[in-house]
LOLUMMI-511030 format. One record per residue (C-alpha): residue number from 0; residue in one letter; x, y negated, z negated. Coordinates in nm, 3 decimals, always signed. Layout:
BEGIN
+------+------+---------+---------+---------+
: titi : lofi :       u :       v :       w :
+------+------+---------+---------+---------+
:  NUM :    a :       X :       Y :       Z :
...
+------+------+---------+---------+---------+
This chain:
BEGIN
+------+------+---------+---------+---------+
: titi : lofi :       u :       v :       w :
+------+------+---------+---------+---------+
:    0 :    m :  -8.214 :  +2.993 :  -0.932 :
:    1 :    s :  -8.479 :  +2.809 :  -0.732 :
:    2 :    h :  -8.476 :  +2.439 :  -0.659 :
:    3 :    d :  -8.720 :  +2.242 :  -0.874 :
:    4 :    p :  -8.845 :  +1.930 :  -0.691 :
:    5 :    a :  -8.972 :  +1.778 :  -1.015 :
:    6 :    k :  -8.620 :  +1.761 :  -1.154 :
:    7 :    s :  -8.478 :  +1.579 :  -0.852 :
:    8 :    r :  -8.778 :  +1.345 :  -0.841 :
:    9 :    f :  -8.733 :  +1.261 :  -1.208 :
:   10 :    f :  -8.366 :  +1.173 :  -1.157 :
:   11 :    t :  -8.451 :  +0.970 :  -0.846 :
:   12 :    m :  -8.706 :  +0.766 :  -1.042 :
:   13 :    q :  -8.454 :  +0.708 :  -1.320 :
:   14 :    l :  -8.191 :  +0.589 :  -1.072 :
:   15 :    v :  -8.444 :  +0.350 :  -0.917 :
:   16 :    r :  -8.521 :  +0.211 :  -1.263 :
:   17 :    l :  -8.151 :  +0.176 :  -1.346 :
:   18 :    a :  -8.082 :  -0.002 :  -1.018 :
:   19 :    g :  -8.374 :  -0.234 :  -1.088 :
:   20 :    a :  -8.243 :  -0.318 :  -1.434 :
:   21 :    l :  -7.896 :  -0.388 :  -1.296 :
:   22 :    l :  -8.033 :  -0.610 :  -1.019 :
:   23 :    a :  -8.248 :  -0.802 :  -1.266 :
:   24 :    m :  -7.951 :  -0.854 :  -1.497 :
:   25 :    a :  -7.737 :  -0.972 :  -1.205 :
:   26 :    g :  -8.011 :  -1.215 :  -1.107 :
:   27 :    l :  -8.033 :  -1.349 :  -1.460 :
:   28 :    s :  -7.655 :  -1.389 :  -1.467 :
:   29 :    v :  -7.671 :  -1.597 :  -1.151 :
:   30 :    l :  -7.958 :  -1.806 :  -1.289 :
:   31 :    a :  -7.763 :  -1.862 :  -1.612 :
:   32 :    g :  -7.460 :  -1.984 :  -1.415 :
:   33 :    k :  -7.234 :  -1.691 :  -1.508 :
:   34 :    l :  -7.193 :  -1.582 :  -1.146 :
:   35 :    p :  -7.099 :  -1.835 :  -0.875 :
:   36 :    l :  -7.393 :  -1.780 :  -0.641 :
:   37 :    p :  -7.684 :  -2.005 :  -0.540 :
:   38 :    q :  -7.983 :  -2.013 :  -0.774 :
:   39 :    s :  -8.211 :  -1.889 :  -0.495 :
:   40 :    i :  -8.003 :  -1.570 :  -0.463 :
:   41 :    g :  -8.032 :  -1.520 :  -0.838 :
:   42 :    a :  -8.408 :  -1.561 :  -0.830 :
:   43 :    l :  -8.435 :  -1.318 :  -0.539 :
:   44 :    l :  -8.218 :  -1.059 :  -0.716 :
:   45 :    f :  -8.428 :  -1.095 :  -1.030 :
:   46 :    v :  -8.759 :  -1.047 :  -0.846 :
:   47 :    i :  -8.629 :  -0.746 :  -0.651 :
:   48 :    g :  -8.487 :  -0.597 :  -0.971 :
:   49 :    i :  -8.810 :  -0.635 :  -1.167 :
:   50 :    t :  -9.003 :  -0.484 :  -0.876 :
:   51 :    n :  -8.764 :  -0.187 :  -0.869 :
:   52 :    l :  -8.792 :  -0.150 :  -1.243 :
:   53 :    f :  -9.171 :  -0.151 :  -1.275 :
:   54 :    v :  -9.348 :  -0.108 :  -0.939 :
:   55 :    v :  -9.140 :  +0.130 :  -0.727 :
:   56 :    p :  -9.146 :  +0.423 :  -0.977 :
:   57 :    i :  -9.527 :  +0.405 :  -0.986 :
:   58 :    i :  -9.543 :  +0.413 :  -0.606 :
:   59 :    l :  -9.304 :  +0.709 :  -0.596 :
:   60 :    a :  -9.504 :  +0.898 :  -0.859 :
:   61 :    k :  -9.827 :  +0.850 :  -0.663 :
:   62 :    r :  -9.662 :  +0.958 :  -0.339 :
:   63 :    w :  -9.511 :  +1.268 :  -0.500 :
:   64 :    k :  -9.823 :  +1.371 :  -0.691 :
:   65 :    s :  -9.902 :  +1.736 :  -0.636 :
:   66 :    p : -10.224 :  +1.813 :  -0.450 :
:   67 :    p : -10.498 :  +1.978 :  -0.656 :
:   68 :    q : -10.499 :  +2.356 :  -0.631 :
+------+------+---------+---------+---------+
């Protein structure tokens, strides 16, 4: 059975999205006062999480795009 790079890339992109969602939720929890951290940390976590959720998978997909044959 040969290794399919598309399968590993798909799972990598899904893990990046999941990590982004978790970071954004942690940031929102801090901003809501549920976690005892400074508000600036919460805002930073939220921004990094949203970036991981929406921007990083697009960058990865463009970088991994197959060259035309």
